[in-house]
N, C-alpha and C positions, 0 to 999 in steps of 0.2 A: 759658338754663335747660336746653335739650336736652343741652348739653355736661356739665352737672352731673349730670343723670340718667344719662348714659352712663358717666360716671366712677363714680357710685354703683353702677350695675349691674355694672360691671367689678370693683369692689371686693368686691361681694357674691359674685360668681362666684369670685373669688380666695379669699375667705374660705371658701366652700363646698369648694373643692379642698383648701385647707389642713386643714379639718376632716376631710375624707375621708382625707387622708394620715395625720393624727394617729390616726384610728380604725384604719386599717390597721396602723400601728406598734404601737398598744396591743394589737391582736389578735395580732400576731406575737410581741410580748413575752410575752403570756399563754401562747401555745403553747410558746414557748421555756422558760418557767418550768415548764410541765407536763411537758415532755420532761425537764428537769433533775430534777424530782421523780420521774418514772418511772425514770430511771437510778439515782437514789439508792435507790429501792425494790428494783430488781433487784440492785443491789450488796449491799444488806442481805440479800436472799434468798439470794444466792450465798454470802455469809459464813455465814449460818445453816446452809445445806446442807453447807458445808465442815466446820463444827463437828460437825454430826450424823454426817457420814461418819467423822470421826475417832473419835467415840464408838462407832460400830458396829465400826470396825476394832479398837479397844481391847477391845471385848466379844468379838469373834470370835477373837482370839488365844488366850485360855484355852480356848475351845471346840475350836479346832484341836488344841491340845496334848492335851486330854482325848480327842479322837477318835483321835489317834495312839496313845495308851496303850490305849484300848479295842480298837483294831485289832490291836495287838501281843498283847494278852491273848486276843483271839478266835482269832488264828492259833495261839497256843500251845495253847489249849484244843482246837482242831480237830486239831492234830498229836498231842496226848495221846490224844484219842479214837481217832484212826486207828491209833495204835500199839498200842492195847489190844486 
């Protein structure tokens, strides 16, 4: 009877260790899934930022051209005023 109780106790301990290992693995898998989700979110954010930067650049080009024209006209006006 004592041998059976010892075997049962050993089996219960082994089952407890297996359950703890399963629990650790599930926790690790959940963390890994969260990291993957975070990486996907960061990637999406970087892509959105890249698109926004492209839009800003596209908007800035005409402004730069208009600024160059304004600068040339201002210089011409100042030269005309100085010459007068």
